[in-house]
C-alpha distance (Angstrom), angle and dihedral (degrees) to the residues before:
residue distance angle dihedral
M1 . . .
Q2 3.82 . .
L3 3.80 117.4 .
A4 3.79 132.0 -174.3
E5 3.78 129.5 -148.2
V6 3.81 103.6 -143.3
I7 3.79 130.6 -168.5
V8 3.81 105.4 -147.5
F9 3.81 120.7 -148.7
A10 3.78 97.4 -145.0
G11 3.81 104.9 126.4
G12 3.78 128.0 -107.9
S13 3.78 125.8 57.5
A14 3.81 93.5 -67.7
G15 3.78 90.4 55.7
Y16 3.80 90.8 68.3
T17 3.80 96.8 47.1
P18 3.84 116.0 107.8
F19 3.81 112.2 -107.8
T20 3.80 127.7 -167.7
Y21 3.81 118.9 -123.2
L22 3.79 133.5 178.1
V23 3.83 116.6 -112.1
P24 3.84 108.6 -136.4
D25 3.79 116.7 -134.2
S26 3.82 89.7 -116.0
L27 3.82 91.0 62.6
R28 3.80 101.5 39.0
A29 3.81 96.5 91.0
G30 3.81 97.6 56.2
L31 3.79 103.8 28.2
Q32 3.80 118.2 107.5
A33 3.79 138.5 167.1
G34 3.79 110.4 -81.5
A35 3.81 93.2 34.0
G36 3.78 119.6 137.7
V37 3.79 108.9 -122.0
F38 3.78 136.8 -178.0
V39 3.76 115.8 -133.2
P40 3.81 137.1 173.5
F41 3.79 108.6 -101.3
S42 3.81 128.3 169.5
G43 3.78 93.6 -18.5
R44 3.80 97.3 -47.3
M45 3.79 141.2 72.1
A46 3.82 114.3 -92.3
L47 3.78 137.2 -176.6
G48 3.79 117.7 -113.5
I49 3.77 141.2 160.9
V50 3.79 128.9 -125.0
W51 3.78 109.2 -119.7
R52 3.78 98.0 173.8
L53 3.82 139.4 5.6
Y54 3.78 121.0 -157.0
D55 3.80 142.4 159.7
S56 3.77 112.8 -123.3
E57 3.74 146.1 126.5
P58 3.80 106.3 -77.6
P59 3.84 117.1 -104.7
L60 3.82 88.3 -132.9
P61 3.80 133.5 34.7
P62 3.83 108.4 -77.3
D63 3.80 92.1 -114.7
Q64 3.84 89.2 59.3
L65 3.82 95.1 49.5
R66 3.80 115.3 91.1
P67 3.83 117.3 -136.0
I68 3.79 127.4 -132.1
E69 3.81 107.0 -100.2
G70 3.80 102.2 -158.6
V71 3.80 146.8 -10.8
L72 3.80 131.5 -133.9
D73 3.79 114.4 -117.1
Q74 3.82 91.1 -126.3
P75 3.83 123.9 43.9
L76 3.79 116.7 -113.2
L77 3.80 91.9 -145.8
D78 3.76 110.5 29.1
G79 3.78 129.7 165.4
E80 3.78 113.1 -32.0
L81 3.82 98.4 17.8
L82 3.81 93.0 51.4
Q83 3.80 89.6 49.2
L84 3.81 89.7 46.8
A85 3.82 91.7 52.7
Q86 3.80 90.5 49.3
Q87 3.81 90.9 49.9
L88 3.80 89.7 49.7
Q89 3.78 90.7 53.4
Y90 3.80 93.4 46.8
A91 3.81 102.3 40.2
L92 3.82 98.8 38.0
L93 3.83 97.2 38.7
C94 3.79 93.9 -126.8
S95 3.80 125.1 139.6
P96 3.82 121.8 -92.4
A97 3.80 87.4 -113.4
E98 3.81 92.4 55.3
A99 3.80 90.4 48.5
V100 3.81 93.0 51.4
Q101 3.80 92.6 44.7
T102 3.81 89.1 53.1
V103 3.80 96.7 47.4
L104 3.81 95.6 42.9
P105 3.81 106.7 37.8
A106 3.80 92.3 143.7
L107 3.79 92.4 61.0
A108 3.79 96.3 55.7
R109 3.80 90.6 88.1
A110 3.80 99.2 29.6
S111 3.79 116.0 135.4
L112 3.76 123.8 -123.8
H113 3.79 115.7 -122.8
V114 3.83 113.6 -162.9
M115 3.80 116.7 -168.5
V116 3.82 124.5 -168.2
E117 3.83 114.9 -150.9
L118 3.81 128.1 -167.0
A119 3.83 119.3 -134.5
E120 3.81 109.8 -147.1
P121 2.97 138.3 -119.6
V122 3.79 95.7 51.9
P123 3.81 115.6 -158.5
P124 3.82 119.4 -133.0
L125 3.78 111.6 -71.7
R126 3.78 126.1 -151.7
S127 3.81 96.2 -166.9
V128 3.81 114.7 90.1
N129 3.80 91.7 -153.8
Q130 3.79 92.3 52.8
R131 3.83 91.4 49.0
M132 3.82 90.0 51.2
V133 3.81 91.4 54.0
V134 3.82 91.5 48.4
D135 3.83 91.7 48.7
V136 3.81 92.4 51.8
L137 3.81 91.8 49.2
R138 3.82 92.6 47.8
A139 3.79 90.5 51.3
A140 3.82 88.4 53.7
G141 3.80 94.0 50.6
G142 3.80 97.1 -94.3
R143 3.80 97.4 -65.7
L144 3.78 130.4 77.1
S145 3.78 137.3 156.1
L146 3.77 116.2 -104.6
K147 3.79 88.2 -123.6
S148 3.81 91.4 57.7
L149 3.79 90.8 44.9
K150 3.79 90.3 55.0
Q151 3.78 90.0 51.5
R152 3.82 91.8 55.0
L153 3.80 101.5 41.1
A154 3.78 133.6 43.1
A155 3.80 118.6 -103.0
A156 3.81 91.8 -119.0
I157 3.83 90.5 58.2
L158 3.81 94.1 48.3
N159 3.81 95.1 44.0
S160 3.78 91.6 57.5
A161 3.82 100.0 34.7
L162 3.82 106.0 41.8
P163 3.83 99.4 60.1
A164 3.81 91.6 46.7
L165 3.82 93.2 48.3
R166 3.81 90.9 48.5
Q167 3.79 91.5 50.1
K168 3.83 90.7 52.0
G169 3.81 90.7 50.7
I170 3.80 92.2 -117.4
L171 3.80 94.0 117.0
R172 3.78 129.8 43.4
T173 3.79 123.4 -166.3
A174 3.80 116.8 -144.1
Y175 3.80 122.1 -166.2
E176 3.80 123.2 -150.1
L177 3.76 140.0 166.0
E178 3.76 106.5 -105.9
P179 3.81 107.8 -118.9
P180 3.81 119.6 -130.0
P181 3.81 113.7 -91.6
S182 3.78 111.8 -81.9
P183 3.79 124.2 -146.4
A184 3.77 119.1 -116.1
R185 3.80 113.8 -78.1
D186 3.80 90.3 -113.8
A187 3.84 94.8 47.0
V188 3.81 115.7 134.2
W189 3.82 115.3 -125.0
V190 3.80 131.4 -173.2
E191 3.80 117.2 -134.6
L192 3.81 129.2 -164.9
I193 3.82 106.9 -128.6
A194 3.82 101.5 165.3
T195 3.78 120.6 108.1
P196 3.84 119.0 -132.9
E197 3.82 88.0 -102.5
K198 3.82 90.7 56.9
L199 3.81 92.5 45.3
E200 3.81 93.0 51.5
P201 3.86 95.8 71.0
F202 3.81 91.0 47.8
F203 3.80 93.5 52.7
Q204 3.82 91.2 44.5
R205 3.82 98.5 48.2
A206 3.79 111.1 18.2
A207 3.80 109.7 24.7
S208 3.82 94.6 84.8
R209 3.82 90.4 58.0
A210 3.82 102.4 31.9
H211 3.80 101.2 58.0
T212 3.81 97.6 160.5
Q213 3.81 92.0 47.3
T214 3.80 88.4 51.0
A215 3.81 90.2 50.7
L216 3.82 90.6 52.3
L217 3.81 92.5 50.8
I218 3.81 93.9 46.3
R219 3.81 92.4 51.0
L220 3.83 90.8 50.7
L221 3.81 90.6 46.9
L222 3.78 89.6 53.8
H223 3.79 95.7 48.9
P224 3.81 112.7 97.9
E225 3.81 92.1 -128.5
G226 3.80 99.1 35.1
R227 3.80 91.7 -122.0
M228 3.81 137.1 81.3
P229 3.81 140.5 -178.8
L230 3.80 108.6 -83.5
R231 3.80 95.6 -125.1
E232 3.83 93.3 47.9
L233 3.82 92.0 47.5
L234 3.81 93.5 51.9
E235 3.81 92.7 45.1
Q236 3.82 93.6 50.9
T237 3.81 95.6 46.8
G238 3.82 100.3 34.2
A239 3.81 88.0 -130.8
S240 3.79 126.6 145.5
T241 3.79 129.2 -127.6
S242 3.83 88.9 -109.5
S243 3.82 90.2 63.4
L244 3.78 88.8 49.1
R245 3.82 91.2 50.7
Q246 3.81 90.2 53.4
L247 3.82 89.8 54.8
E248 3.81 89.1 49.2
T249 3.81 89.9 51.4
R250 3.81 89.3 52.3
G251 3.84 88.8 53.0
L252 3.80 93.5 -119.7
V253 3.83 99.7 117.0
R254 3.78 138.6 15.2
R255 3.79 137.6 -162.1
I256 3.79 118.4 -120.0
Q257 3.78 136.6 -177.0
H258 3.79 101.6 -116.6
L259 3.80 115.1 -135.9
P260 3.81 105.2 -172.9
T261 3.77 117.7 -136.4
P262 3.82 116.5 -135.4
T263 3.80 96.4 -104.1
G264 3.75 95.4 -157.4
Q265 3.81 95.0 61.1
A266 3.77 113.9 104.8
N267 3.77 116.0 -129.6
Q268 3.75 117.1 160.6
T269 3.81 96.7 171.5
I270 3.80 112.6 118.4
P271 3.84 107.8 -128.4
T272 3.80 107.9 -105.6
D273 3.79 94.6 -146.0
L274 3.82 88.6 57.2
T275 3.80 94.6 60.9
R276 3.80 93.2 40.2
Q277 3.79 93.5 53.3
A278 3.79 97.1 43.5
A279 3.82 101.0 70.1
P280 3.86 101.6 56.4
T281 3.82 92.1 58.5
F282 3.80 94.9 59.0
P283 3.81 115.4 115.4
I284 3.78 117.1 -132.8
P285 3.82 107.2 -84.7
T286 3.78 125.3 -135.8
T287 3.79 119.8 -112.0
A288 3.82 92.0 -98.2
Q289 3.81 91.8 47.5
R290 3.80 91.1 48.2
E291 3.81 92.0 52.9
A292 3.81 92.2 48.3
I293 3.82 92.6 47.6
A294 3.81 91.6 49.5
C295 3.83 92.0 53.2
I296 3.81 92.5 48.6
R297 3.82 93.9 46.0
Q298 3.78 90.9 50.6
A299 3.81 90.6 52.6
I300 3.83 92.4 47.5
D301 3.80 91.9 49.5
A302 3.82 90.1 49.7
G303 3.81 89.0 59.9
C304 3.80 96.1 -141.9
Y305 3.80 134.5 112.4
R306 3.80 114.9 -81.1
A307 3.81 129.1 162.0
F308 3.82 124.8 -152.0
L309 3.79 135.5 -176.3
L310 3.81 111.0 -148.4
Y311 3.79 100.6 -156.8
G312 3.79 110.4 -173.9
V313 3.78 136.2 150.4
T314 3.81 118.2 -109.4
G315 3.81 110.2 -74.6
S316 3.82 94.0 19.5
G317 3.83 94.7 124.3
K318 3.80 103.6 -100.7
T319 3.82 91.0 150.0
E320 3.80 92.1 60.1
V321 3.81 89.9 52.0
Y322 3.82 88.7 51.9
L323 3.82 92.0 50.4
Q324 3.79 94.7 49.0
A325 3.81 91.1 45.6
A326 3.83 88.2 52.1
A327 3.80 90.2 51.9
A328 3.81 89.9 51.8
A329 3.81 90.9 52.3
L330 3.81 91.6 49.8
R331 3.80 91.5 49.8
A332 3.81 87.8 53.6
G333 3.81 89.3 55.1
R334 3.82 93.2 -108.0
T335 3.80 133.1 124.8
V336 3.80 130.2 -118.4
L337 3.81 133.7 -134.5
F338 3.81 115.1 -165.5
M339 3.80 119.1 -174.7
V340 3.79 133.1 -168.8
P341 3.82 126.6 -172.0
E342 3.81 98.3 -126.4
I343 3.79 130.2 49.0
A344 3.79 88.6 -139.3
L345 3.84 91.1 64.0
T346 3.81 94.2 56.1
A347 3.83 92.2 79.2
Q348 3.81 96.0 60.9
L349 3.83 94.2 37.5
S350 3.80 93.8 47.8
A351 3.82 88.3 49.8
A352 3.82 89.8 54.1
F353 3.81 91.2 49.3
R354 3.82 93.0 45.8
E355 3.79 89.8 50.8
R356 3.80 89.5 54.9
F357 3.81 101.4 34.6
G358 3.81 107.8 21.3
N359 3.80 122.8 -142.2
A360 3.80 94.9 -18.3
V361 3.83 87.1 96.1
A362 3.81 123.1 99.0
V363 3.79 123.8 -168.1
L364 3.81 124.0 -147.0
H365 3.79 128.0 -176.9
S366 3.78 138.3 127.2
Q367 3.82 95.8 -102.0
L368 3.80 92.8 68.7
N369 3.77 112.1 100.7
P370 3.83 114.8 -109.3
S371 3.81 93.8 -99.7
E372 3.83 93.3 50.0
R373 3.79 92.3 46.0
Y374 3.80 93.1 47.5
T375 3.81 91.1 48.4
Q376 3.80 91.4 51.6
W377 3.80 91.1 47.1
L378 3.82 91.3 53.0
R379 3.82 92.0 46.6
I380 3.79 90.6 53.1
R381 3.80 94.1 46.0
A382 3.81 90.7 48.9
G383 3.82 91.6 53.4
Q384 3.81 94.6 -115.4
A385 3.82 93.3 122.0
P386 3.82 113.2 44.5
I387 3.82 90.8 176.8
V388 3.81 122.4 62.1
V389 3.80 122.7 -170.5
G390 3.77 117.4 -172.1
A391 3.76 152.9 121.0
R392 3.82 128.3 -91.8
S393 3.82 98.5 -52.1
A394 3.83 91.2 53.5
I395 3.82 86.6 82.6
F396 3.82 85.3 82.8
S397 3.82 94.4 57.2
P398 3.83 111.2 140.3
L399 3.82 92.1 -122.4
R400 3.79 118.8 151.4
S401 3.78 128.0 -151.2
I402 3.79 94.0 16.4
G403 3.79 112.5 -163.5
L404 3.80 101.6 173.7
I405 3.82 135.5 26.1
V406 3.81 117.6 -173.6
L407 3.82 126.5 -169.0
D408 3.78 109.4 -169.4
E409 3.83 115.2 -157.6
E410 3.80 87.9 10.3
H411 3.81 92.1 -176.8
E412 3.82 94.7 66.2
P413 3.83 117.3 118.2
A414 3.82 89.1 -140.6
Y415 3.81 88.4 80.9
K416 3.80 88.1 70.0
Q417 3.81 116.5 85.5
G418 3.80 110.1 -123.8
Q419 3.80 97.7 -148.8
T420 3.80 138.5 40.8
P421 2.96 119.2 -26.5
F422 3.82 92.5 40.4
Y423 3.80 97.4 -156.0
H424 3.80 125.3 165.8
A425 3.80 114.5 -139.2
R426 3.82 90.3 -144.9
R427 3.81 91.9 60.5
L428 3.81 92.7 44.7
A429 3.81 90.3 47.8
E430 3.78 88.3 55.7
L431 3.82 90.8 50.5
R432 3.81 93.1 48.6
A433 3.79 91.9 47.4
Q434 3.81 90.4 51.6
Q435 3.82 91.6 48.0
S436 3.82 91.7 50.4
N437 3.81 98.6 38.4
A438 3.79 86.2 -120.4
V439 3.78 136.3 148.6
L440 3.81 117.1 -100.0
L441 3.80 113.7 -153.6
L442 3.82 118.3 -170.9
G443 3.80 115.8 -171.5
S444 3.80 132.1 -166.6
A445 3.77 144.9 133.0
T446 3.82 88.3 -144.2
P447 3.83 107.4 30.0
A448 3.78 120.7 -159.8
L449 3.79 108.8 -90.3
E450 3.81 91.0 -117.5
T451 3.82 91.4 51.2
F452 3.81 94.5 50.9
Y453 3.81 89.4 45.9
R454 3.81 89.2 55.6
A455 3.81 90.1 48.9
Q456 3.80 90.8 51.4
A457 3.81 88.9 49.5
G458 3.82 91.1 52.9
E459 3.82 97.4 -111.0
L460 3.83 88.8 116.2
Q461 3.79 125.1 34.9
L462 3.80 109.3 -122.2
L463 3.82 117.8 -132.7
H464 3.80 112.9 -173.9
L465 3.82 129.5 -155.3
P466 3.81 101.0 -177.2
E467 3.82 100.6 174.1
R468 3.78 139.0 49.8
I469 3.80 120.4 -109.0
G470 3.80 110.5 -87.4
G471 3.76 92.3 17.5
T472 3.82 92.7 -83.1
P473 3.82 107.8 169.5
L474 3.77 119.6 -121.8
P475 3.81 113.3 -100.1
A476 3.77 118.9 -83.8
V477 3.81 107.5 -111.5
E478 3.81 121.2 -150.1
L479 3.81 126.5 -175.2
I480 3.81 121.9 -139.1
D481 3.80 112.3 -157.5
M482 3.80 103.2 -139.7
R483 3.80 91.4 -165.9
T484 3.81 85.6 80.7
Q485 3.82 98.1 42.6
S486 3.84 103.4 80.5
R487 3.83 96.5 -116.7
L488 3.80 94.4 -65.3
T489 3.83 120.2 165.2
I490 3.81 92.0 -140.2
S491 3.79 114.8 25.0
P492 3.84 120.1 -134.9
P493 3.84 93.1 -111.1
L494 3.81 91.4 53.5
L495 3.79 92.9 43.8
E496 3.80 91.4 51.6
A497 3.83 90.8 47.8
I498 3.82 89.6 52.8
R499 3.83 90.4 52.0
E500 3.80 93.1 48.7
T501 3.82 94.7 45.7
T502 3.81 96.4 48.3
A503 3.83 91.2 43.9
R504 3.83 87.2 62.3
G505 3.82 90.4 54.1
Q506 3.80 91.7 -105.7
Q507 3.80 128.1 127.6
V508 3.79 137.6 -116.9
I509 3.81 134.7 -147.4
L510 3.82 118.0 -159.4
F511 3.79 115.4 -163.5
L512 3.79 126.9 -157.9
N513 3.80 119.7 155.6
R514 3.79 94.6 -148.6
R515 3.79 124.4 83.4
G516 3.79 128.5 -155.1
F517 3.80 127.7 47.9
A518 3.80 96.0 -75.6
P519 3.83 136.2 -10.3
M520 3.82 91.5 -118.1
L521 3.79 149.9 -10.5
L522 3.81 114.7 -109.6
C523 3.78 128.4 -164.8
R524 3.81 108.1 -137.4
E525 3.82 90.7 -158.6
C526 3.83 103.9 52.3
G527 3.82 103.3 7.3
H528 3.83 94.4 -118.1
V529 3.83 117.4 160.3
P530 3.85 117.9 -167.3
R531 3.80 109.2 -121.6
C532 3.80 134.7 -166.4
A533 3.81 113.3 -93.5
Q534 3.82 90.9 -141.7
C535 3.81 102.0 36.2
A536 3.79 133.2 48.3
V537 3.80 93.5 -121.4
S538 3.78 138.1 93.8
L539 3.79 118.5 -101.2
A540 3.79 114.5 -107.9
Y541 3.79 117.5 -127.4
H542 3.82 115.8 -124.0
V543 3.79 130.4 -175.4
A544 3.80 113.2 -162.2
G545 3.79 107.9 140.3
E546 3.81 88.3 -48.1
R547 3.79 133.1 41.7
V548 3.80 108.8 -109.4
L549 3.78 139.7 164.2
R550 3.79 115.8 -135.1
C551 3.78 135.2 -173.0
H552 3.80 111.0 -135.3
H553 3.81 90.8 -155.3
C554 3.83 106.3 48.3
N555 3.85 96.9 13.0
A556 3.83 92.9 -125.4
R557 3.82 112.8 165.1
A558 3.80 133.6 -156.2
P559 3.82 135.1 167.0
A560 3.79 112.5 -94.4
P561 3.83 109.1 -109.8
H562 3.80 122.0 -122.0
L563 3.80 90.8 -155.0
C564 3.78 127.3 44.2
P565 3.84 108.5 -96.5
N566 3.80 89.2 -144.3
C567 3.81 106.3 46.2
R568 3.83 101.8 7.5
G569 3.79 88.5 -122.8
T570 3.80 122.2 153.7
R571 3.80 97.8 -137.5
I572 3.80 97.0 87.3
A573 3.79 110.3 128.7
P574 3.82 143.0 150.7
Y575 3.80 116.5 -72.5
G576 3.81 121.7 -159.2
I577 3.79 129.1 4.4
G578 3.79 136.9 -81.5
T579 3.80 133.2 176.1
Q580 3.82 93.2 -88.6
R581 3.81 90.9 56.5
V582 3.80 91.7 48.3
E583 3.81 90.7 51.0
M584 3.81 93.5 49.7
T585 3.82 93.2 44.2
L586 3.79 93.9 49.4
K587 3.81 92.4 47.8
E588 3.80 88.9 53.6
L589 3.81 93.8 47.3
L590 3.83 97.1 40.9
P591 3.82 106.7 22.8
E592 3.80 92.3 165.2
L593 3.83 92.7 66.6
R594 3.80 125.7 90.9
I595 3.79 105.0 -125.8
A596 3.83 132.7 -179.0
R597 3.78 134.9 178.0
L598 3.80 126.3 -137.8
D599 3.80 117.5 -166.7
K600 3.79 139.6 116.0
D601 3.81 92.3 -79.3
V602 3.82 91.4 59.3
L603 3.79 95.7 48.8
N604 3.80 98.8 83.0
R605 3.80 90.2 135.6
R606 3.76 124.4 46.1
D607 3.83 92.6 -131.1
L608 3.81 95.8 50.3
Y609 3.81 93.4 82.0
L610 3.79 92.6 58.9
Q611 3.80 92.0 41.0
L612 3.81 92.6 56.2
L613 3.79 92.1 45.8
Q614 3.80 91.4 50.6
Q615 3.80 90.7 50.4
F616 3.79 88.7 51.5
R617 3.80 91.9 47.1
A618 3.82 90.3 48.7
G619 3.78 90.9 56.5
E620 3.81 94.0 -113.2
L621 3.82 89.7 124.6
D622 3.78 129.6 51.8
V623 3.81 100.3 -167.7
L624 3.80 130.3 28.9
I625 3.81 116.1 -164.7
G626 3.79 116.1 -165.4
T627 3.76 153.4 143.0
Q628 3.80 123.7 -113.3
M629 3.82 88.8 -52.0
V630 3.82 87.7 83.1
A631 3.81 93.5 47.9
R632 3.79 101.2 68.0
G633 3.76 132.0 81.0
L634 3.82 99.1 -39.0
D635 3.80 120.3 138.4
F636 3.83 116.7 -160.0
P637 3.81 112.0 168.5
R638 3.83 94.3 -158.2
V639 3.83 95.8 54.0
M640 3.79 106.6 107.4
L641 3.80 99.5 154.4
V642 3.81 132.0 50.9
G643 3.79 120.0 -176.4
V644 3.81 121.4 -163.4
L645 3.79 105.4 -158.7
N646 3.81 99.0 -166.8
A647 3.79 118.2 10.0
D648 3.81 90.4 179.0
T649 3.83 99.2 64.4
A650 3.80 94.8 108.2
L651 3.78 99.8 15.3
H652 3.81 97.8 100.3
L653 3.80 101.6 34.9
P654 3.85 113.3 133.2
D655 3.79 92.0 -103.5
F656 3.81 127.7 105.5
R657 3.83 89.5 -135.9
A658 3.83 94.2 57.5
A659 3.81 94.6 103.3
E660 3.82 92.3 44.5
R661 3.81 93.1 50.5
T662 3.82 91.2 47.8
F663 3.81 92.1 50.0
Q664 3.81 92.9 47.3
L665 3.80 93.8 48.7
L666 3.81 92.6 48.2
I667 3.81 92.4 50.0
Q668 3.80 92.4 45.7
V669 3.80 96.0 48.9
A670 3.81 92.9 42.0
G671 3.80 87.8 54.7
R672 3.81 90.1 65.5
A673 3.83 89.6 72.7
G674 3.78 120.6 86.4
R675 3.78 125.8 13.6
R676 3.82 136.4 159.7
E677 3.83 95.6 50.2
Q678 3.82 93.8 -51.4
Q679 3.77 121.5 116.2
G680 3.77 115.3 -128.3
R681 3.78 130.8 -151.7
T682 3.81 130.5 -129.8
L683 3.80 125.0 -165.3
I684 3.81 117.1 -165.4
Q685 3.81 120.1 -162.7
T686 3.81 110.7 -154.3
F687 3.80 142.7 157.5
N688 3.84 88.9 -153.4
P689 3.81 105.7 52.9
D690 3.81 92.3 155.8
H691 3.82 96.1 55.4
H692 3.81 110.7 119.4
A693 3.84 93.5 -127.4
I694 3.82 91.0 56.6
Q695 3.81 94.4 40.7
F696 3.81 93.7 52.2
A697 3.83 91.1 43.7
Q698 3.82 88.5 55.4
Q699 3.80 88.7 54.3
H700 3.85 94.4 43.1
D701 3.80 85.7 -128.6
Y702 3.78 108.9 149.2
E703 3.78 95.7 164.2
A704 3.81 93.7 54.0
F705 3.80 89.6 49.0
Y706 3.81 89.7 48.5
L707 3.83 93.0 53.6
H708 3.81 92.8 46.1
E709 3.80 94.0 47.0
L710 3.79 92.4 44.8
E711 3.80 90.8 60.4
T712 3.82 92.4 51.0
R713 3.81 89.3 57.4
R714 3.78 100.1 50.6
E715 3.79 96.6 81.1
P716 2.95 121.8 51.9
P717 3.76 83.6 23.4
Y718 3.78 120.8 -114.9
P719 3.83 126.7 165.0
P720 2.99 129.4 -30.7
F721 3.82 86.4 32.4
C722 3.80 92.8 51.3
R723 3.79 141.4 7.9
L724 3.79 118.8 -110.8
V725 3.78 130.3 -146.2
N726 3.80 120.8 -171.4
L727 3.81 115.0 -161.4
L728 3.80 111.7 -165.9
A729 3.81 123.5 -168.7
R730 3.81 120.8 -166.5
D731 3.79 124.7 -165.6
V732 3.78 139.2 145.5
N733 3.82 86.0 -123.3
P734 3.84 111.2 64.2
E735 3.81 93.5 -158.0
R736 3.79 91.3 54.5
A737 3.82 91.7 51.2
W738 3.82 89.5 50.4
R739 3.84 93.1 47.5
I740 3.81 93.1 51.7
L741 3.80 92.1 55.6
Q742 3.79 92.6 41.2
R743 3.81 89.3 58.7
V744 3.81 89.0 53.1
A745 3.81 90.7 48.0
D746 3.83 90.7 50.7
A747 3.81 90.8 50.3
L748 3.81 90.6 50.5
E749 3.81 95.7 47.2
P750 3.85 95.3 89.8
M751 3.83 89.5 55.7
R752 3.80 94.1 56.2
G753 3.79 115.1 116.2
N754 3.81 101.3 36.3
Q755 3.80 118.5 57.0
L756 3.81 91.3 -17.7
L757 3.80 107.1 73.2
H758 3.80 105.7 174.0
I759 3.82 139.7 8.4
L760 3.82 111.3 -158.1
G761 3.80 118.0 -173.1
P762 2.94 149.2 -60.2
A763 3.79 89.2 -122.5
P764 3.82 136.2 148.4
A765 3.80 112.8 -78.9
P766 3.83 116.2 -113.3
V767 3.82 87.8 -103.5
E768 3.79 95.8 42.5
R769 3.80 100.5 -171.0
I770 3.83 132.0 29.3
E771 3.81 125.9 173.2
G772 3.80 91.4 -8.7
H773 3.82 95.0 -54.0
Y774 3.79 122.1 115.1
R775 3.80 113.9 -132.5
Y776 3.80 125.2 -147.2
H777 3.77 124.6 173.9
L778 3.78 137.4 -159.9
L779 3.80 114.5 -154.5
L780 3.79 117.4 -154.9
K781 3.79 127.9 -170.7
F782 3.81 119.0 -156.1
A783 3.78 131.8 -175.9
P784 3.84 110.6 -85.8
E785 3.84 93.1 -115.1
S786 3.83 94.5 48.5
E787 3.80 130.4 104.0
P788 3.83 104.1 -131.8
A789 3.80 94.4 -163.7
D790 3.82 90.7 65.7
C791 3.81 90.9 58.8
L792 3.79 96.7 40.0
R793 3.79 99.5 47.7
D794 3.81 96.4 76.2
A795 3.80 93.7 40.1
L796 3.81 92.6 53.7
A797 3.80 90.2 46.1
T798 3.81 88.5 66.3
L799 3.81 89.5 68.9
E800 3.78 123.0 90.7
T801 3.80 115.3 -110.0
R802 3.81 93.3 -104.9
D803 3.81 92.6 49.7
R804 3.82 92.9 45.5
A805 3.81 88.8 56.0
Q806 3.82 88.8 58.6
V807 3.82 93.6 58.2
Q808 3.80 123.7 85.7
V809 3.80 115.6 -160.6
D810 3.80 115.4 -151.6
I811 3.80 111.8 -178.3
D812 3.83 113.4 -165.4
P813 3.83 93.1 4.4
I814 3.79 121.0 -155.2
S815 3.80 94.0 -156.2
L816 3.79 131.2 28.5
M817 3.80 94.7 -163.3
């Protein structure tokens, strides 16, 4: 008897648990793993996916086992994606359900579309109810949705007639994924047709006056296709048709009659006009760019797996190399996957790709609403978008015949999933490229230490872009020793540099990777610091209309006290600095400047990020204060000064990557200063001016930092000289969390000395309690060539089901916090 293990998309935790179903004889021939199936679940029909097929004696009597009712014509997980989900489950020790949920997030909310089809000729029928059903179907052309059928006939008629008609072979039930609602064929849409070069003058000269026109352009820039229905666009922006007409007059947008394409149709042919039009728009590359492009093209044309590291200083033209490599893949009849670390960067990168390749670009990231995301997913699966631009989850795009996968800023921690399963997009990109015989292109000015080590070992081919475009020198970096500055938020040298820069009509970015007004309140009389009741952290102090304390882990809020809760003293005040404090201080010191802040607290709308950046680009702001959001991939030609307010924020965290992360952030944010043949200036405030990470960042010397950091990791070994696994147990009872991990450690003890090098712990995690749960971790070090999952699988199997559910397994962790 053939059985199927099915993951059911039904919502809630039970909806992602594998369930066993019987495979009817009528479906055995065509059913395969990865197929979308429709199964009875909790009194209704639900969509699921076949994870595994096997022949076995059923676990229940056959009359108690429910059969699969129908199968989608096209598999949900076919080929590479099914293999990728299976590798996720095996290598990361997650459940099959977690793997499927991760690979197919768009399908979690997909609607079931049940069609009833009539098989002619119909023999004479004696039942009145059956004849009524046949008559209704004939009147509808022989095919009707079950939903429409229920609207036309009473439930009592259908309940008696449908099963009998199916049994006689008169009716056939077809199951489909319901497509997203399409606009009418004559609907008017508005499409963004301006290139970034044409948009630049508008944002510089007109944006400050034409607010509604700016709102229209920003909304179109944010849309994954760069176009929207006219009515929806006007409703969302509050703009009038007169504002739209002014944009049309400027040649920035146009109205089109939208003729929707049937999204479900497969079409894997790369549009010929796309590849013909791409080449003439290429700017002339530098010598280093030309050499890198030639190597990548050669690998794409060879049609075999190759991996490259594009190592280039900030502003060296990595994006142009990506675009020309994408064009080469399209000319070879292959598709392209381009990934960025932050959702916020997809808008400007997708605009660059649309400028070069038109509407063949799809955008995927988690901030799209479900309908937008589902529409993009269907476009990609149907072959209508051979280029996908997206953040981490875009690695699961249903692209076929991939020729090129690009990870921009490959060193960024954002590529690591922060919950089970803890996958890294870089590793999955490598797997997908190997499966597809594609080219993998990793790009960074400050590669992850492990990545550069692999390039030095010959596992990745190193492509170097040593100079900025146009020969612009890297910014001059100066250190300000804050030990001599009397605890000021903004030191006098930095304040004077801000005055001088803005007086010349140039702009300033101030970077501080800490939001809020201050990290804590501190009583100067008794030393009390208010802490979160649910988490083992101090409450951050925020000023936003009202004085509040907030937990940055569980988001708990409380009014800020005027008296110390411990001693009732009056000397309780903010301690430390955050971006809010910097903003308020700078506005007091330099009230004539136009200042804005960009951090997580400001981003309460998904379009506000782009709006602030466009205001800054247009010259409406003099100073932009921000967290790491301002450090990555942004090019502002007027920015001549970058100030780093506290280079030590992450330098002494209990994490072996603290120095690397500090160095990378300093290099990235410093790279925002000085473009277009003008040298910028970076001032770094620090209490540790002699630390090697800060010294090498001042010199822009990645390779010297790499060699120094490599030696610090040899003994005791840390990556790349070993592989780490962090096991984290959470429980309201700290002893129980410790005991769970101790059992795992005991089970692993016999393996120590071969592939397993060290067992450290269990011990409290650096942040010991979050949301009322105590956190203990067990840190394991394996030989660099080992596969940790093989050793861990049996040890974790010794735990009871309830205890196993309390343990998170993070293989190759990015953070140990």
